[in-house]
C-alpha positions as CSV (number, residue, x, y, z in Angstrom):
1,M,66.1,31.2,-25.3
2,Q,65.4,27.9,-27.0
3,K,66.7,26.8,-30.4
4,G,63.2,26.9,-32.1
5,T,62.6,30.4,-30.8
6,K,65.9,31.7,-32.2
7,L,65.3,30.1,-35.5
8,A,61.7,31.4,-35.7
9,L,62.9,35.0,-34.9
10,I,65.5,34.8,-37.6
11,L,63.0,33.5,-40.1
12,G,60.5,36.1,-39.1
13,S,63.0,38.9,-39.5
14,I,63.8,38.0,-43.1
15,P,60.7,39.7,-44.7
16,F,61.2,42.7,-42.5
17,V,64.8,43.2,-43.5
18,T,64.1,42.7,-47.1
19,L,61.2,45.1,-47.2
20,V,62.7,47.8,-45.1
21,F,66.5,47.8,-45.4
22,A,67.0,46.3,-48.8
23,L,64.7,48.7,-50.7
24,P,67.5,51.3,-51.4
25,L,69.5,48.5,-52.9
26,V,66.8,47.4,-55.3
27,N,65.3,50.8,-56.1
28,R,65.4,50.4,-59.9
29,V,62.9,51.0,-62.6
30,E,64.7,48.6,-65.0
31,P,64.4,45.6,-65.5
32,V,60.7,45.3,-66.0
33,I,59.4,41.9,-64.7
34,L,55.9,40.8,-65.6
35,G,55.2,44.4,-66.7
36,L,56.1,45.8,-63.3
37,P,59.1,48.0,-62.4
38,F,61.7,46.0,-60.4
39,L,61.0,47.7,-57.1
40,L,57.2,47.0,-57.3
41,F,57.9,43.4,-58.3
42,W,60.3,43.1,-55.3
43,I,57.7,44.4,-52.8
44,L,55.0,42.3,-54.3
45,S,57.2,39.2,-54.2
46,W,58.0,39.6,-50.5
47,V,54.4,40.3,-49.6
48,I,53.5,37.0,-51.2
49,L,56.4,35.1,-49.7
50,T,55.9,36.5,-46.1
51,P,53.1,34.2,-45.1
52,F,55.1,31.1,-46.2
53,I,58.2,32.3,-44.2
54,L,56.0,32.9,-41.1
55,L,54.5,29.5,-41.5
56,A,58.0,28.0,-41.5
57,A,58.8,30.0,-38.4
58,Y,55.7,28.8,-36.7
59,L,56.5,25.2,-37.6
60,C,60.0,25.5,-36.3
61,E,58.8,27.0,-33.1
62,K,56.2,24.2,-32.7
63,K,58.7,21.4,-33.6
64,F,61.6,22.5,-31.4
65,N,59.6,23.9,-28.4
66,T,57.1,21.2,-27.5
67,P,55.2,22.0,-24.4
68,E,56.3,20.1,-21.4
69,E,53.8,18.4,-19.0
70,D,55.2,20.5,-16.1
71,E,54.2,23.8,-17.7
72,E,50.5,23.6,-17.2
73,E,48.6,26.8,-16.6
């Protein structure tokens, strides 16, 4: 596996881990942030951040794994 692919997979797994496995750790009603319970704020924040993280993963994949001329279809 190439360097860019590994980095892209790690970046892509961050939102999944934070939305699935970290929820029991942040399952709190207090503090209230922007009028939202902390858990709802946590989920909403990661839903907003996920496209930016996936964009970074895409750019890493594109930067490190440039298509070679030999790999024509």
